ZADO-1210 file (C-alpha; in nm, 4 decimals, padded with zeros to 6 digits):
<atoms>
<atom x="-02.5774" y="06.8569" z="-00.8793" code="UNK" pos="1"/>
<atom x="-02.4457" y="06.5940" z="-00.6395" code="UNK" pos="2"/>
<atom x="-02.6279" y="06.2719" z="-00.5799" code="UNK" pos="3"/>
<atom x="-02.8442" y="06.3029" z="-00.2582" code="UNK" pos="4"/>
<atom x="-02.6196" y="06.0519" z="-00.0820" code="UNK" pos="5"/>
<atom x="-02.3123" y="06.2600" z="-00.1652" code="UNK" pos="6"/>
<atom x="-02.4805" y="06.6001" z="-00.0699" code="UNK" pos="7"/>
<atom x="-02.2823" y="06.7566" z="00.2133" code="UNK" pos="8"/>
<atom x="-02.4275" y="06.9225" z="00.5224" code="UNK" pos="9"/>
<atom x="-02.2441" y="07.2562" z="00.5455" code="UNK" pos="10"/>
<atom x="-02.2652" y="07.5002" z="00.8427" code="UNK" pos="11"/>
<atom x="-02.1668" y="07.8648" z="00.7519" code="UNK" pos="12"/>
<atom x="-02.1265" y="08.0870" z="01.0645" code="UNK" pos="13"/>
<atom x="-02.1744" y="08.4584" z="00.9876" code="UNK" pos="14"/>
<atom x="-02.3720" y="08.3422" z="00.6959" code="UNK" pos="15"/>
<atom x="-02.5922" y="08.6549" z="00.6692" code="UNK" pos="16"/>
<atom x="-02.2865" y="08.8805" z="00.6380" code="UNK" pos="17"/>
<atom x="-02.1298" y="09.0124" z="00.3209" code="UNK" pos="18"/>
<atom x="-01.9087" y="08.7157" z="00.2504" code="UNK" pos="19"/>
<atom x="-02.1318" y="08.4657" z="00.4312" code="UNK" pos="20"/>
<atom x="-02.4337" y="08.5415" z="00.2206" code="UNK" pos="21"/>
<atom x="-02.2402" y="08.4948" z="-00.1023" code="UNK" pos="22"/>
<atom x="-02.0961" y="08.1690" z="00.0272" code="UNK" pos="23"/>
<atom x="-02.4232" y="08.0281" z="00.1222" code="UNK" pos="24"/>
<atom x="-02.5660" y="08.1045" z="-00.2181" code="UNK" pos="25"/>
<atom x="-02.2647" y="07.9322" z="-00.3844" code="UNK" pos="26"/>
<atom x="-02.2945" y="07.6241" z="-00.1696" code="UNK" pos="27"/>
<atom x="-02.6779" y="07.6001" z="-00.2208" code="UNK" pos="28"/>
<atom x="-02.6148" y="07.6436" z="-00.5982" code="UNK" pos="29"/>
<atom x="-02.3553" y="07.3565" z="-00.5734" code="UNK" pos="30"/>
<atom x="-02.6352" y="07.1283" z="-00.4345" code="UNK" pos="31"/>
<atom x="-02.5398" y="07.1095" z="-00.0654" code="UNK" pos="32"/>
<atom x="-02.7547" y="07.1376" z="00.2438" code="UNK" pos="33"/>
<atom x="-02.6617" y="07.4728" z="00.4043" code="UNK" pos="34"/>
<atom x="-02.7257" y="07.5792" z="00.7655" code="UNK" pos="35"/>
<atom x="-02.6719" y="07.9521" z="00.7986" code="UNK" pos="36"/>
<atom x="-02.5922" y="08.0711" z="01.1527" code="UNK" pos="37"/>
<atom x="-02.5846" y="08.4457" z="01.2385" code="UNK" pos="38"/>
<atom x="-02.6650" y="08.6506" z="01.5436" code="UNK" pos="39"/>
<atom x="-02.7466" y="08.9561" z="01.3177" code="UNK" pos="40"/>
<atom x="-02.5062" y="09.2024" z="01.4881" code="UNK" pos="41"/>
<atom x="-02.3737" y="09.2965" z="01.1396" code="UNK" pos="42"/>
<atom x="-02.5362" y="09.0387" z="00.9238" code="UNK" pos="43"/>
<atom x="-02.8729" y="09.1284" z="00.7507" code="UNK" pos="44"/>
<atom x="-03.1678" y="08.9000" z="00.6709" code="UNK" pos="45"/>
<atom x="-03.1911" y="09.0910" z="00.3298" code="UNK" pos="46"/>
<atom x="-02.8656" y="08.9389" z="00.2181" code="UNK" pos="47"/>
<atom x="-03.0123" y="08.5868" z="00.2321" code="UNK" pos="48"/>
<atom x="-03.3700" y="08.6691" z="00.1496" code="UNK" pos="49"/>
<atom x="-03.3518" y="08.4908" z="-00.1823" code="UNK" pos="50"/>
<atom x="-03.2509" y="08.1687" z="-00.0090" code="UNK" pos="51"/>
<atom x="-03.5031" y="08.1541" z="00.2699" code="UNK" pos="52"/>
<atom x="-03.7565" y="07.9411" z="00.0781" code="UNK" pos="53"/>
<atom x="-03.4991" y="07.7002" z="-00.0671" code="UNK" pos="54"/>
<atom x="-03.5389" y="07.3427" z="00.0454" code="UNK" pos="55"/>
<atom x="-03.1724" y="07.2964" z="00.1046" code="UNK" pos="56"/>
<atom x="-03.1154" y="07.6202" z="00.2985" code="UNK" pos="57"/>
<atom x="-03.1888" y="07.6796" z="00.6720" code="UNK" pos="58"/>
<atom x="-03.1337" y="07.9844" z="00.8897" code="UNK" pos="59"/>
<atom x="-03.0540" y="07.9783" z="01.2605" code="UNK" pos="60"/>
<atom x="-03.0141" y="08.2832" z="01.4815" code="UNK" pos="61"/>
<atom x="-02.7350" y="08.2000" z="01.7195" code="UNK" pos="62"/>
<atom x="-02.4278" y="08.3607" z="01.8772" code="UNK" pos="63"/>
<atom x="-02.1093" y="08.1439" z="01.8125" code="UNK" pos="64"/>
<atom x="-01.9699" y="08.2460" z="02.1585" code="UNK" pos="65"/>
<atom x="-02.2098" y="07.9881" z="02.2850" code="UNK" pos="66"/>
<atom x="-02.1867" y="07.6102" z="02.1879" code="UNK" pos="67"/>
<atom x="-02.3917" y="07.4816" z="01.9023" code="UNK" pos="68"/>
<atom x="-02.5046" y="07.1154" z="01.8771" code="UNK" pos="69"/>
<atom x="-02.5767" y="07.0182" z="01.5119" code="UNK" pos="70"/>
<atom x="-02.4655" y="06.7459" z="01.2635" code="UNK" pos="71"/>
<atom x="-02.2657" y="06.8699" z="00.9803" code="UNK" pos="72"/>
<atom x="-01.9913" y="06.7517" z="00.7434" code="UNK" pos="73"/>
<atom x="-01.8072" y="07.0911" z="00.6883" code="UNK" pos="74"/>
<atom x="-01.7889" y="07.4235" z="00.8747" code="UNK" pos="75"/>
<atom x="-01.6997" y="07.7554" z="00.7328" code="UNK" pos="76"/>
<atom x="-01.6270" y="07.9781" z="01.0320" code="UNK" pos="77"/>
<atom x="-01.6932" y="08.3371" z="00.9066" code="UNK" pos="78"/>
<atom x="-01.8527" y="08.4829" z="01.2194" code="UNK" pos="79"/>
<atom x="-01.7010" y="08.8066" z="01.3325" code="UNK" pos="80"/>
<atom x="-01.7565" y="09.1812" z="01.2594" code="UNK" pos="81"/>
<atom x="-01.4871" y="09.2656" z="00.9904" code="UNK" pos="82"/>
<atom x="-01.4814" y="09.6388" z="00.9596" code="UNK" pos="83"/>
<atom x="-01.3265" y="09.8915" z="01.2048" code="UNK" pos="84"/>
<atom x="-01.6689" y="10.0605" z="01.2505" code="UNK" pos="85"/>
<atom x="-01.8261" y="09.7410" z="01.3624" code="UNK" pos="86"/>
<atom x="-01.5448" y="09.5553" z="01.5448" code="UNK" pos="87"/>
<atom x="-01.4463" y="09.8665" z="01.7422" code="UNK" pos="88"/>
<atom x="-01.8138" y="09.9257" z="01.8621" code="UNK" pos="89"/>
<atom x="-01.7791" y="09.6403" z="02.1091" code="UNK" pos="90"/>
<atom x="-01.4112" y="09.5342" z="02.1147" code="UNK" pos="91"/>
<atom x="-01.4594" y="09.2808" z="02.4038" code="UNK" pos="92"/>
<atom x="-01.7392" y="09.0998" z="02.2214" code="UNK" pos="93"/>
<atom x="-01.5175" y="09.1041" z="01.8972" code="UNK" pos="94"/>
<atom x="-01.2394" y="08.9192" z="02.0683" code="UNK" pos="95"/>
<atom x="-01.4867" y="08.6784" z="02.2362" code="UNK" pos="96"/>
<atom x="-01.6484" y="08.6159" z="01.8901" code="UNK" pos="97"/>
<atom x="-01.3081" y="08.5272" z="01.7293" code="UNK" pos="98"/>
<atom x="-01.1730" y="08.3305" z="02.0301" code="UNK" pos="99"/>
<atom x="-01.4755" y="08.1623" z="02.1881" code="UNK" pos="100"/>
<atom x="-01.6303" y="08.1232" z="01.8443" code="UNK" pos="101"/>
<atom x="-01.3271" y="07.9311" z="01.7273" code="UNK" pos="102"/>
<atom x="-01.3273" y="07.7184" z="02.0417" code="UNK" pos="103"/>
<atom x="-01.6920" y="07.6281" z="01.9942" code="UNK" pos="104"/>
<atom x="-01.6699" y="07.5571" z="01.6184" code="UNK" pos="105"/>
<atom x="-01.3618" y="07.3498" z="01.6661" code="UNK" pos="106"/>
<atom x="-01.5275" y="07.1558" z="01.9494" code="UNK" pos="107"/>
<atom x="-01.8266" y="07.0941" z="01.7109" code="UNK" pos="108"/>
<atom x="-01.5812" y="06.9806" z="01.4405" code="UNK" pos="109"/>
<atom x="-01.4150" y="06.7480" z="01.6846" code="UNK" pos="110"/>
<atom x="-01.7381" y="06.5853" z="01.7873" code="UNK" pos="111"/>
<atom x="-01.8764" y="06.5466" z="01.4307" code="UNK" pos="112"/>
<atom x="-01.5354" y="06.4874" z="01.2617" code="UNK" pos="113"/>
<atom x="-01.6176" y="06.7720" z="01.0295" code="UNK" pos="114"/>
<atom x="-01.3730" y="06.9521" z="00.8212" code="UNK" pos="115"/>
<atom x="-01.3432" y="07.3196" z="00.9260" code="UNK" pos="116"/>
<atom x="-01.2245" y="07.6347" z="00.7561" code="UNK" pos="117"/>
<atom x="-01.1375" y="07.9532" z="00.9443" code="UNK" pos="118"/>
<atom x="-01.1920" y="08.2809" z="00.7765" code="UNK" pos="119"/>
<atom x="-00.8835" y="08.4703" z="00.9030" code="UNK" pos="120"/>
<atom x="-00.7694" y="08.8080" z="00.7776" code="UNK" pos="121"/>
<atom x="-00.4774" y="09.0016" z="00.6358" code="UNK" pos="122"/>
<atom x="-00.4929" y="09.2052" z="00.9537" code="UNK" pos="123"/>
<atom x="-00.2951" y="08.9269" z="01.1302" code="UNK" pos="124"/>
<atom x="00.0038" y="09.0877" z="00.9621" code="UNK" pos="125"/>
<atom x="-00.0676" y="09.4122" z="01.1433" code="UNK" pos="126"/>
<atom x="00.1089" y="09.7081" z="00.9936" code="UNK" pos="127"/>
<atom x="00.3547" y="09.4979" z="00.7929" code="UNK" pos="128"/>
<atom x="00.7235" y="09.5765" z="00.7439" code="UNK" pos="129"/>
<atom x="00.7335" y="09.3183" z="00.4519" code="UNK" pos="130"/>
<atom x="00.5748" y="09.3853" z="00.1151" code="UNK" pos="131"/>
<atom x="00.3970" y="09.1956" z="-00.0258" code="UNK" pos="132"/>
<atom x="00.2945" y="08.9666" z="00.2743" code="UNK" pos="133"/>
<atom x="00.3675" y="08.5992" z="00.2238" code="UNK" pos="134"/>
<atom x="00.2071" y="08.3473" z="00.4602" code="UNK" pos="135"/>
<atom x="00.5413" y="08.2768" z="00.6169" code="UNK" pos="136"/>
<atom x="00.5556" y="08.6339" z="00.7577" code="UNK" pos="137"/>
<atom x="00.4716" y="08.6452" z="01.1269" code="UNK" pos="138"/>
<atom x="00.3458" y="09.0084" z="01.1213" code="UNK" pos="139"/>
<atom x="00.4056" y="09.3413" z="01.2979" code="UNK" pos="140"/>
<atom x="00.0914" y="09.3753" z="01.5280" code="UNK" pos="141"/>
<atom x="00.0166" y="09.6236" z="01.7974" code="UNK" pos="142"/>
<atom x="-00.1537" y="09.4135" z="02.0798" code="UNK" pos="143"/>
<atom x="-00.2751" y="09.7176" z="02.2732" code="UNK" pos="144"/>
<atom x="-00.4178" y="09.9398" z="02.0103" code="UNK" pos="145"/>
<atom x="-00.7856" y="09.9944" z="01.9093" code="UNK" pos="146"/>
<atom x="-00.7566" y="09.7410" z="01.6222" code="UNK" pos="147"/>
<atom x="-00.6154" y="09.4640" z="01.8364" code="UNK" pos="148"/>
<atom x="-00.9537" y="09.3181" z="01.9311" code="UNK" pos="149"/>
<atom x="-00.9810" y="09.2054" z="01.5730" code="UNK" pos="150"/>
<atom x="-00.6163" y="09.1550" z="01.4765" code="UNK" pos="151"/>
<atom x="-00.5246" y="08.9568" z="01.7880" code="UNK" pos="152"/>
<atom x="-00.8626" y="08.7854" z="01.8040" code="UNK" pos="153"/>
<atom x="-00.7974" y="08.6383" z="01.4556" code="UNK" pos="154"/>
<atom x="-00.4434" y="08.5497" z="01.5392" code="UNK" pos="155"/>
<atom x="-00.5548" y="08.3590" z="01.8473" code="UNK" pos="156"/>
<atom x="-00.8168" y="08.1789" z="01.6404" code="UNK" pos="157"/>
<atom x="-00.5490" y="08.0669" z="01.3997" code="UNK" pos="158"/>
<atom x="-00.3372" y="07.9364" z="01.6986" code="UNK" pos="159"/>
<atom x="-00.6393" y="07.7429" z="01.8206" code="UNK" pos="160"/>
<atom x="-00.7056" y="07.5859" z="01.4747" code="UNK" pos="161"/>
<atom x="-00.3453" y="07.4529" z="01.4428" code="UNK" pos="162"/>
<atom x="-00.3403" y="07.3344" z="01.7996" code="UNK" pos="163"/>
<atom x="-00.6615" y="07.1345" z="01.7344" code="UNK" pos="164"/>
<atom x="-00.5122" y="06.9988" z="01.4239" code="UNK" pos="165"/>
<atom x="-00.1930" y="06.8899" z="01.5956" code="UNK" pos="166"/>
<atom x="-00.3609" y="06.7647" z="01.9166" code="UNK" pos="167"/>
<atom x="-00.6912" y="06.6244" z="01.7892" code="UNK" pos="168"/>
<atom x="-00.6045" y="06.5510" z="01.4115" code="UNK" pos="169"/>
<atom x="-00.8808" y="06.7828" z="01.2961" code="UNK" pos="170"/>
<atom x="-00.9008" y="06.8501" z="00.9303" code="UNK" pos="171"/>
<atom x="-00.8529" y="07.2315" z="00.9171" code="UNK" pos="172"/>
<atom x="-00.8075" y="07.5069" z="00.6562" code="UNK" pos="173"/>
<atom x="-00.7043" y="07.8662" z="00.7338" code="UNK" pos="174"/>
<atom x="-00.7626" y="08.1500" z="00.4841" code="UNK" pos="175"/>
<atom x="-00.6301" y="08.4941" z="00.5292" code="UNK" pos="176"/>
<atom x="-00.8652" y="08.7251" z="00.3406" code="UNK" pos="177"/>
<atom x="-00.7432" y="09.0499" z="00.2001" code="UNK" pos="178"/>
<atom x="-00.9646" y="09.3421" z="00.0876" code="UNK" pos="179"/>
<atom x="-01.2826" y="09.2101" z="-00.0756" code="UNK" pos="180"/>
<atom x="-01.5633" y="09.4088" z="-00.2384" code="UNK" pos="181"/>
<atom x="-01.8908" y="09.3423" z="-00.4211" code="UNK" pos="182"/>
<atom x="-02.2714" y="09.3353" z="-00.3995" code="UNK" pos="183"/>
<atom x="-02.4365" y="09.3211" z="-00.0529" code="UNK" pos="184"/>
<atom x="-02.1559" y="09.5144" z="00.1213" code="UNK" pos="185"/>
<atom x="-02.2979" y="09.7020" z="00.4179" code="UNK" pos="186"/>
<atom x="-02.3199" y="10.0727" z="00.2973" code="UNK" pos="187"/>
<atom x="-02.2020" y="10.2003" z="00.6381" code="UNK" pos="188"/>
<atom x="-01.9320" y="09.9526" z="00.7219" code="UNK" pos="189"/>
<atom x="-01.6517" y="10.2124" z="00.7072" code="UNK" pos="190"/>
<atom x="-01.4496" y="10.0312" z="00.4438" code="UNK" pos="191"/>
<atom x="-01.2964" y="10.2342" z="00.1706" code="UNK" pos="192"/>
<atom x="-01.4789" y="10.0906" z="-00.1325" code="UNK" pos="193"/>
<atom x="-01.8202" y="10.1310" z="00.0212" code="UNK" pos="194"/>
<atom x="-01.7274" y="10.4705" z="00.1707" code="UNK" pos="195"/>
<atom x="-01.6331" y="10.6183" z="-00.1712" code="UNK" pos="196"/>
<atom x="-01.9282" y="10.4622" z="-00.3447" code="UNK" pos="197"/>
<atom x="-02.1887" y="10.5848" z="-00.0985" code="UNK" pos="198"/>
<atom x="-02.0316" y="10.9287" z="-00.0746" code="UNK" pos="199"/>
<atom x="-02.0334" y="10.9695" z="-00.4567" code="UNK" pos="200"/>
<atom x="-02.3875" y="10.8485" z="-00.4949" code="UNK" pos="201"/>
<atom x="-02.4999" y="11.0890" z="-00.2219" code="UNK" pos="202"/>
<atom x="-02.3254" y="11.3757" z="-00.3990" code="UNK" pos="203"/>
<atom x="-02.0828" y="11.4229" z="-00.1088" code="UNK" pos="204"/>
<atom x="-01.7129" y="11.4739" z="-00.1294" code="UNK" pos="205"/>
<atom x="-01.4965" y="11.1590" z="-00.1256" code="UNK" pos="206"/>
<atom x="-01.2800" y="11.1752" z="00.1870" code="UNK" pos="207"/>
<atom x="-00.9170" y="11.0676" z="00.1662" code="UNK" pos="208"/>
<atom x="-00.7047" y="11.0555" z="00.4700" code="UNK" pos="209"/>
<atom x="-00.3497" y="11.1769" z="00.4519" code="UNK" pos="210"/>
<atom x="-00.2368" y="11.2096" z="00.0854" code="UNK" pos="211"/>
<atom x="-00.4324" y="10.8980" z="-00.0306" code="UNK" pos="212"/>
<atom x="-00.0921" y="10.7229" z="-00.1002" code="UNK" pos="213"/>
<atom x="-00.1913" y="10.4198" z="00.1014" code="UNK" pos="214"/>
<atom x="-00.2199" y="10.1167" z="-00.1149" code="UNK" pos="215"/>
<atom x="-00.4669" y="09.8292" z="-00.1198" code="UNK" pos="216"/>
<atom x="-00.5365" y="09.5386" z="-00.3484" code="UNK" pos="217"/>
<atom x="-00.9103" y="09.4634" z="-00.3975" code="UNK" pos="218"/>
<atom x="-01.0466" y="09.1185" z="-00.4715" code="UNK" pos="219"/>
<atom x="-01.4009" y="09.0687" z="-00.6194" code="UNK" pos="220"/>
<atom x="-01.6243" y="08.8717" z="-00.3905" code="UNK" pos="221"/>
<atom x="-01.7006" y="08.5961" z="-00.6458" code="UNK" pos="222"/>
<atom x="-01.3359" y="08.5301" z="-00.6800" code="UNK" pos="223"/>
<atom x="-01.2888" y="08.5246" z="-00.3033" code="UNK" pos="224"/>
<atom x="-01.5752" y="08.2788" z="-00.2589" code="UNK" pos="225"/>
<atom x="-01.4294" y="08.0505" z="-00.5238" code="UNK" pos="226"/>
<atom x="-01.1041" y="08.0537" z="-00.3366" code="UNK" pos="227"/>
<atom x="-01.2734" y="07.9583" z="-00.0097" code="UNK" pos="228"/>
<atom x="-01.4646" y="07.6708" z="-00.1721" code="UNK" pos="229"/>
<atom x="-01.1422" y="07.5458" z="-00.3535" code="UNK" pos="230"/>
<atom x="-00.9369" y="07.5620" z="-00.0277" code="UNK" pos="231"/>
<atom x="-01.2125" y="07.3547" z="00.1523" code="UNK" pos="232"/>
<atom x="-01.2174" y="07.1033" z="-00.1307" code="UNK" pos="233"/>
<atom x="-00.8387" y="07.0661" z="-00.1339" code="UNK" pos="234"/>
<atom x="-00.6393" y="06.7688" z="-00.0025" code="UNK" pos="235"/>
<atom x="-00.6432" y="06.7381" z="00.3743" code="UNK" pos="236"/>
<atom x="-00.2727" y="06.7937" z="00.3782" code="UNK" pos="237"/>
<atom x="-00.3292" y="07.1496" z="00.2722" code="UNK" pos="238"/>
<atom x="-00.4090" y="07.3331" z="00.6020" code="UNK" pos="239"/>
<atom x="-00.2918" y="07.6785" z="00.5001" code="UNK" pos="240"/>
<atom x="-00.2682" y="07.9510" z="00.6051" code="UNK" pos="241"/>
<atom x="-00.3393" y="08.0611" z="00.2495" code="UNK" pos="242"/>
<atom x="-00.3651" y="08.4228" z="00.1471" code="UNK" pos="243"/>
<atom x="-00.6714" y="08.4976" z="-00.0645" code="UNK" pos="244"/>
<atom x="-00.6731" y="08.8321" z="-00.2544" code="UNK" pos="245"/>
<atom x="-00.5528" y="09.0289" z="-00.5444" code="UNK" pos="246"/>
<atom x="-00.1708" y="09.0737" z="-00.5781" code="UNK" pos="247"/>
<atom x="-00.2095" y="09.3929" z="-00.7898" code="UNK" pos="248"/>
<atom x="-00.2259" y="09.7063" z="-00.5624" code="UNK" pos="249"/>
<atom x="-00.3617" y="10.0583" z="-00.6255" code="UNK" pos="250"/>
<atom x="-00.3452" y="10.3699" z="-00.4178" code="UNK" pos="251"/>
<atom x="-00.6478" y="10.4866" z="-00.2402" code="UNK" pos="252"/>
<atom x="-00.6279" y="10.8096" z="-00.4441" code="UNK" pos="253"/>
<atom x="-00.6492" y="10.6056" z="-00.7670" code="UNK" pos="254"/>
<atom x="-00.9449" y="10.4250" z="-00.6319" code="UNK" pos="255"/>
<atom x="-01.1189" y="10.7463" z="-00.5535" code="UNK" pos="256"/>
<atom x="-01.0610" y="10.8577" z="-00.9068" code="UNK" pos="257"/>
<atom x="-01.2131" y="10.5446" z="-01.0466" code="UNK" pos="258"/>
<atom x="-01.5210" y="10.5801" z="-00.8266" code="UNK" pos="259"/>
<atom x="-01.5638" y="10.9404" z="-00.9323" code="UNK" pos="260"/>
<atom x="-01.5384" y="10.8482" z="-01.3029" code="UNK" pos="261"/>
<atom x="-01.7818" y="10.5588" z="-01.2794" code="UNK" pos="262"/>
<atom x="-02.0416" y="10.7689" z="-01.0906" code="UNK" pos="263"/>
<atom x="-02.0599" y="11.0613" z="-01.3268" code="UNK" pos="264"/>
<atom x="-01.7357" y="11.2510" z="-01.2561" code="UNK" pos="265"/>
<atom x="-01.8884" y="11.5332" z="-01.0481" code="UNK" pos="266"/>
<atom x="-01.7873" y="11.4250" z="-00.6974" code="UNK" pos="267"/>
<atom x="-01.4962" y="11.6315" z="-00.5319" code="UNK" pos="268"/>
<atom x="-01.2170" y="11.4737" z="-00.3392" code="UNK" pos="269"/>
<atom x="-01.1113" y="11.6245" z="-00.0053" code="UNK" pos="270"/>
<atom x="-00.8115" y="11.5355" z="00.2126" code="UNK" pos="271"/>
<atom x="-00.8224" y="11.5082" z="00.5949" code="UNK" pos="272"/>
<atom x="-00.5640" y="11.4174" z="00.8548" code="UNK" pos="273"/>
<atom x="-00.5920" y="11.0530" z="00.9566" code="UNK" pos="274"/>
<atom x="-00.7597" y="11.0069" z="01.3001" code="UNK" pos="275"/>
<atom x="-00.5094" y="10.8824" z="01.5552" code="UNK" pos="276"/>
<atom x="-00.7395" y="10.6061" z="01.6692" code="UNK" pos="277"/>
<atom x="-00.7591" y="10.4327" z="01.3378" code="UNK" pos="278"/>
<atom x="-00.3968" y="10.3454" z="01.2567" code="UNK" pos="279"/>
<atom x="-00.4566" y="10.1547" z="00.9268" code="UNK" pos="280"/>
<atom x="-00.1583" y="10.0010" z="00.7650" code="UNK" pos="281"/>
<atom x="00.0051" y="10.2030" z="00.4864" code="UNK" pos="282"/>
<atom x="00.0174" y="09.9032" z="00.2526" code="UNK" pos="283"/>
<atom x="-00.1755" y="09.5761" z="00.2416" code="UNK" pos="284"/>
<atom x="-00.0879" y="09.3358" z="-00.0365" code="UNK" pos="285"/>
<atom x="-00.0803" y="08.9600" z="-00.0590" code="UNK" pos="286"/>
<atom x="00.2134" y="08.7851" z="-00.2218" code="UNK" pos="287"/>
<atom x="00.1095" y="08.5988" z="-00.5399" code="UNK" pos="288"/>
<atom x="-00.0160" y="08.2426" z="-00.4770" code="UNK" pos="289"/>
<atom x="00.0817" y="07.9656" z="-00.7232" code="UNK" pos="290"/>
</atoms>
């Protein structure tokens, strides 16, 4: 536990979301004062219920598309719907959350001289033509499609972070997060791990699109949070972007088989044609980080 004079004041935007709630719990456990900010569009109070009475935890309902005036030492900017079901519900607001949220949090970091981390995404690579995707790859993104509100919003946020770093000497970190799973995932977020688990537990068939040959690499949430904390604590010269994920891929069909086995082995697997509006990438894999 750090000495009270060394305790950091840490802001986590999107702190009631899947990743944010785990990050808040980790930072509180590490002895820091944590301000959790969330507008509860996708975040849930249940995910942070255990922290609400803690003396070093504070919750503020706020939308990051509006400025925020607080005093902090570090900022983890996680605010943005992260699953297609949620970010396509209001695509204009999704883009505003990524872009205006970045502007407002960078402005706060500039005023307070706080160190700031952007939770970016593997989606900045779009439908990649390079496998696995190293941080040096610029991506293959459709700026006009239904996923662009998220993909391009996050790409613009990265641009803003590096421009603030060059122009205002801000201490920045950019993490590109790959598929992550674990406790407190929203059961209806539309992502493949939660989809399969919920379908199996309800006794429904597991739905695979196409032939299930799409590949993903899944990172457990505790490992992802450890990566975010380590990146924030790294030398100021380390700005990123840094891929955070698992470099070992499996097919979606293999994942479905594992879920069936772990939930009793009775669920059926059905195959459907991929809806044209979804356009998920065929492969998503981070290059190993050394």
